[in-house]
N, C-alpha and C positions, 0 to 999 in steps of 0.2 A: 263748333259743337255738332256732333252727329245728329242727323234727323232720325227721329223715332217714328217708325211706320205703325199705323194702327193694325191690330189683329182682329179680323172680323170672323168669328167662329160661327155664330148663329145664322149668318146670311151667306154661307158658302153657296156659290152657284153650282149647278149640275156640271159634272165633268164635261169638257168639250169633246167633240168627236175626234178620234185619232186621225191624224193626217199621215199619209204615206211618208216614209223616211227614205233617204237615199242610202245606198249601201257602201259607205266608206269603211275603211278598215277599222277605225276606232269608234265610229258612232252608227254603224249600220245594223246593230243588233236589236234596237228597240222593237218590241213586239215579237221577236223571233224566239225568245227563250220560253220554254214551258214553265209557267210560274209555280206549278205544283211539284215538279221533279228536279229542276236545275238547282244544284247546291252552290251557294255563293262562297267564294274563297278569296284569299289574299290576291291583290293586284286587279280584281274586278272593279269596275266603276259602275255605280248605281245611278239611276235617275230618280230623284224623289220630287214629286210635285204635290204641293198642298194647295188644293183649289181654294180660291178666294184669298189666298195669302202668298202672293208671289215672292215676298221677301224670305219665305221659308223654303222655296224651291231651290234644290241644290243637286250637285253631281259628286257625291262623296266617293273617294277611292278607298277600297278596303285595304287597310294597312297590313303589314306582315303578321301582326298579332290578331288579325281578324276583326278589328274594331273600325268603326266609322265615327266621324264627328258631324253633328248636325246643328243648324242654327237654332238658338234658344233652348237646346237640350244640354243641361249642365254636365251630364255624364257621357262617357264614351259608350257607344252601343255595339255590343258583340253581335256580328252577323255571320261569322264564319260557320259554314255547314248548314245554314238555314236556307229554305226555299224563298223565292221572291214573295210568295203569299204569306209566309211566316214573318218575313221582315215587315211587310205591310201591316199585319196585325199588331206587331210590336210597336211600330211607329204610330199607329192610330191610338194605341194605349198611352204612349209617352206624350204625344202632342195633345191628346185628350185631357191631360192635366193642366194645359195652359190655354187651349181654345175649345170652344163648344163644338161637338160633333164634327171633328175634322174629316174631310174627304181627301184621301191620299191615294196617289198612284205611285207604285214602285216598279221599276223596270231595270234591266241590265243594259247599260250603254256600251260597255266593252267587257268581254269575258276573257281574261288572261290567265285565270287560275286553272281552267280546264281546256287544254288544247292538245292537238296531235300534230305531227309534222309529216309532210310529204317530201320525199327526196328521190333523186335519181331521174329516171326517164318518164315521169308523169308530165302531162301537158302543163300543169301548174304545180309549182312546188312552194314550200314555205310552211308557216305555222297557221293552223286552222282552228277556230274556236270549236269546242265540242259542246254544242248547245243542247243536244238531245241524244238519246241512244242512237248510235250510228254504227252500222256494220261496215266491214271492209269494202264490200261492193259499192255501198253508197258513197264512201269516201273517194273511191276511184272515179265514180260517175261525177261527183261534185268537183273533182279535179280536172274534168274534161277528158278523162281517160288517159291514154298514153301518147308519148311521142312516137314517131315512126321508128321502127327497129327495136322498140322496147321488148324485153322478154316477158310477155304477158303470162307465161306459165310459171314464173318464179318471182312473185311479189312476196316480200318478207315483211312481217310485222315484228318490230323490235320493241320488246317490253322489258325494260331493265336487263336482266341477264337471260331472259327467255326469248326464243326465236320461234315464230310460227310461219308456216308457208301458206300461200294462197295462190292457187292456179286459176287465173281469171278465165282462161279458155274453157277449162273444165266446168267452172261455175256457170258460164254462159250456156253451156250444153247440158246443164242440169245434173252434172256429176259432182259428187262429194259436197253437198250443201253444208255439212257440218264445219267446213273450213271457213265459212263466212261468219266469223266471230264478231262480237261487239268490240269496238275500240274502247280503250281506257285512257284517261288523261295521262299524257306523257308518252304515248305510243308514237313510234315512227314507222311509216310505211316506206319501203324502199324497193325500187325496181331497177334492174340493169338495163 
Protein backbone atom coordinates (compact mmCIF):
# COMPACT_ATOMS: atom_id res chain seq x y z
CA UNK A 1 0.00 0.00 0.00
CA UNK A 2 1.33 3.45 -0.94
CA UNK A 3 2.32 5.79 1.86
CA UNK A 4 0.18 8.93 2.10
CA UNK A 5 2.22 11.98 3.02
CA UNK A 6 0.62 14.71 5.13
CA UNK A 7 0.04 18.08 3.54
CA UNK A 8 0.98 20.93 5.83
CA UNK A 9 -0.54 24.13 4.51
CA UNK A 10 -0.75 26.41 7.51
CA UNK A 11 2.82 25.81 8.64
CA UNK A 12 4.67 26.40 5.38
CA UNK A 13 8.18 27.62 6.15
CA UNK A 14 9.60 30.69 4.46
CA UNK A 15 11.10 29.94 1.05
CA UNK A 16 14.76 28.98 1.28
CA UNK A 17 17.36 31.29 -0.19
CA UNK A 18 18.14 30.50 -3.81
CA UNK A 19 21.39 28.72 -4.35
CA UNK A 20 23.47 29.17 -7.49
CA UNK A 21 22.78 26.64 -10.20
CA UNK A 22 25.23 25.21 -12.65
CA UNK A 23 24.83 25.98 -16.32
CA UNK A 24 24.10 22.68 -17.98
CA UNK A 25 22.17 22.59 -21.23
CA UNK A 26 18.99 21.19 -19.74
CA UNK A 27 18.92 22.64 -16.25
CA UNK A 28 20.97 25.81 -16.38
CA UNK A 29 18.05 28.21 -16.79
CA UNK A 30 16.70 28.43 -13.25
CA UNK A 31 16.56 32.08 -12.32
CA UNK A 32 17.61 33.30 -15.79
CA UNK A 33 14.14 33.73 -17.29
CA UNK A 34 12.31 37.02 -16.80
CA UNK A 35 9.15 35.86 -14.98
CA UNK A 36 7.16 38.85 -16.27
CA UNK A 37 7.90 38.57 -19.98
CA UNK A 38 8.96 35.01 -20.92
CA UNK A 39 5.99 33.17 -22.44
CA UNK A 40 5.88 29.45 -21.70
CA UNK A 41 5.32 27.10 -24.61
CA UNK A 42 5.30 23.43 -25.61
CA UNK A 43 8.46 21.45 -24.79
CA UNK A 44 9.47 23.83 -21.97
CA UNK A 45 10.08 22.18 -18.59
CA UNK A 46 8.95 23.99 -15.48
CA UNK A 47 10.21 23.73 -11.92
CA UNK A 48 7.32 23.88 -9.44
CA UNK A 49 8.19 23.99 -5.73
CA UNK A 50 5.51 24.02 -3.04
CA UNK A 51 7.25 24.98 0.20
CA UNK A 52 6.51 22.74 3.16
CA UNK A 53 5.11 20.12 0.80
CA UNK A 54 8.00 18.40 -0.96
CA UNK A 55 5.69 15.69 -2.28
CA UNK A 56 4.08 18.37 -4.49
CA UNK A 57 7.37 19.59 -5.94
CA UNK A 58 7.70 18.57 -9.60
CA UNK A 59 9.24 19.33 -12.98
CA UNK A 60 6.35 19.09 -15.43
CA UNK A 61 7.08 19.27 -19.14
CA UNK A 62 4.66 21.32 -21.22
CA UNK A 63 2.96 18.97 -23.66
CA UNK A 64 2.30 19.89 -27.31
CA UNK A 65 -1.25 20.91 -26.33
CA UNK A 66 0.17 23.46 -23.84
CA UNK A 67 -0.95 21.54 -20.75
CA UNK A 68 0.93 20.26 -17.71
CA UNK A 69 -0.03 17.67 -15.09
CA UNK A 70 0.57 18.31 -11.40
CA UNK A 71 0.46 16.21 -8.26
CA UNK A 72 -2.98 16.29 -6.52
CA UNK A 73 -4.50 18.56 -9.20
CA UNK A 74 -7.19 16.50 -10.92
CA UNK A 75 -7.36 18.68 -14.01
CA UNK A 76 -4.76 19.37 -16.67
CA UNK A 77 -3.42 22.92 -16.37
CA UNK A 78 -3.14 25.09 -19.50
CA UNK A 79 0.11 27.12 -19.32
CA UNK A 80 0.86 27.80 -23.00
CA UNK A 81 1.38 31.52 -23.60
CA UNK A 82 1.42 32.40 -19.90
CA UNK A 83 4.33 34.09 -18.15
CA UNK A 84 6.05 32.40 -15.22
CA UNK A 85 4.33 34.79 -12.80
CA UNK A 86 0.92 34.05 -14.33
CA UNK A 87 1.52 30.31 -13.91
CA UNK A 88 2.54 30.90 -10.29
CA UNK A 89 -0.70 32.83 -9.62
CA UNK A 90 -2.72 30.05 -11.24
CA UNK A 91 -1.01 27.34 -9.19
CA UNK A 92 -1.44 29.28 -5.94
CA UNK A 93 -5.16 29.40 -6.72
CA UNK A 94 -5.39 25.70 -7.63
CA UNK A 95 -3.29 24.42 -4.71
CA UNK A 96 -5.09 26.89 -2.43
CA UNK A 97 -8.17 24.68 -2.85
CA UNK A 98 -6.40 21.78 -1.13
CA UNK A 99 -3.79 23.37 1.19
CA UNK A 100 -3.86 26.51 3.30
CA UNK A 101 -1.92 29.53 1.97
CA UNK A 102 0.42 27.70 -0.38
CA UNK A 103 3.84 29.26 -0.97
CA UNK A 104 4.88 28.32 -4.50
CA UNK A 105 7.87 29.04 -6.69
CA UNK A 106 7.67 28.49 -10.44
CA UNK A 107 10.67 28.70 -12.74
CA UNK A 108 11.73 27.47 -16.17
CA UNK A 109 14.15 24.53 -15.97
CA UNK A 110 14.54 24.24 -19.75
CA UNK A 111 13.22 26.45 -22.52
CA UNK A 112 12.81 24.56 -25.77
CA UNK A 113 9.78 26.44 -27.12
CA UNK A 114 11.69 29.67 -27.73
CA UNK A 115 15.07 29.13 -29.35
CA UNK A 116 17.26 30.47 -32.11
CA UNK A 117 20.12 28.75 -33.92
CA UNK A 118 23.69 29.71 -34.72
CA UNK A 119 25.28 28.11 -37.78
CA UNK A 120 28.39 28.53 -39.86
CA UNK A 121 31.59 30.22 -38.71
CA UNK A 122 30.51 31.36 -35.23
CA UNK A 123 32.78 30.39 -32.34
CA UNK A 124 29.87 28.36 -30.92
CA UNK A 125 27.05 26.91 -32.98
CA UNK A 126 23.81 25.14 -32.10
CA UNK A 127 20.43 25.88 -30.60
CA UNK A 128 20.22 28.62 -27.97
CA UNK A 129 17.27 29.36 -25.65
CA UNK A 130 15.70 32.76 -26.32
CA UNK A 131 15.10 33.69 -22.68
CA UNK A 132 14.81 37.45 -23.01
CA UNK A 133 14.69 40.03 -25.80
CA UNK A 134 17.99 39.51 -27.65
CA UNK A 135 19.45 41.54 -30.50
CA UNK A 136 21.67 40.09 -33.22
CA UNK A 137 24.79 41.69 -31.70
CA UNK A 138 24.05 40.11 -28.30
CA UNK A 139 23.59 36.68 -29.88
CA UNK A 140 26.96 37.03 -31.63
CA UNK A 141 28.71 38.11 -28.44
CA UNK A 142 27.07 35.28 -26.48
CA UNK A 143 28.32 32.86 -29.15
CA UNK A 144 31.89 33.96 -28.49
CA UNK A 145 31.97 36.01 -31.72
CA UNK A 146 33.44 34.43 -34.87
CA UNK A 147 35.89 31.78 -35.96
CA UNK A 148 38.99 33.05 -37.80
CA UNK A 149 38.27 33.99 -41.42
CA UNK A 150 34.49 34.35 -40.86
CA UNK A 151 32.89 37.00 -43.07
CA UNK A 152 31.84 39.40 -40.29
CA UNK A 153 30.33 41.75 -42.86
CA UNK A 154 27.78 39.19 -44.01
CA UNK A 155 25.83 37.70 -41.10
CA UNK A 156 22.40 36.53 -42.26
CA UNK A 157 19.29 36.21 -40.12
CA UNK A 158 16.97 33.61 -41.59
CA UNK A 159 13.37 33.98 -40.44
CA UNK A 160 11.09 31.67 -42.35
CA UNK A 161 11.13 32.95 -45.94
CA UNK A 162 12.67 36.30 -44.93
CA UNK A 163 16.39 37.08 -44.94
CA UNK A 164 18.01 39.98 -43.09
CA UNK A 165 21.64 41.07 -43.31
CA UNK A 166 23.81 42.19 -40.43
CA UNK A 167 27.24 43.73 -40.96
CA UNK A 168 29.06 43.22 -37.67
CA UNK A 169 32.00 45.44 -38.65
CA UNK A 170 29.64 48.32 -39.47
CA UNK A 171 27.76 47.84 -36.21
CA UNK A 172 30.99 47.86 -34.17
CA UNK A 173 31.92 51.14 -35.87
CA UNK A 174 28.52 52.69 -35.09
CA UNK A 175 27.15 52.47 -38.62
CA UNK A 176 23.65 51.31 -39.50
CA UNK A 177 22.34 50.56 -35.97
CA UNK A 178 18.88 49.72 -37.37
CA UNK A 179 20.25 46.40 -38.67
CA UNK A 180 20.67 45.20 -35.07
CA UNK A 181 17.16 43.71 -34.87
CA UNK A 182 15.63 41.61 -32.12
CA UNK A 183 15.65 37.87 -32.71
CA UNK A 184 12.42 35.89 -32.81
CA UNK A 185 11.87 32.24 -31.90
CA UNK A 186 12.97 30.03 -34.76
CA UNK A 187 15.49 32.50 -36.24
CA UNK A 188 18.79 31.16 -37.56
CA UNK A 189 21.95 33.29 -37.66
CA UNK A 190 24.40 32.16 -40.31
CA UNK A 191 27.85 33.45 -41.25
CA UNK A 192 30.26 32.17 -43.94
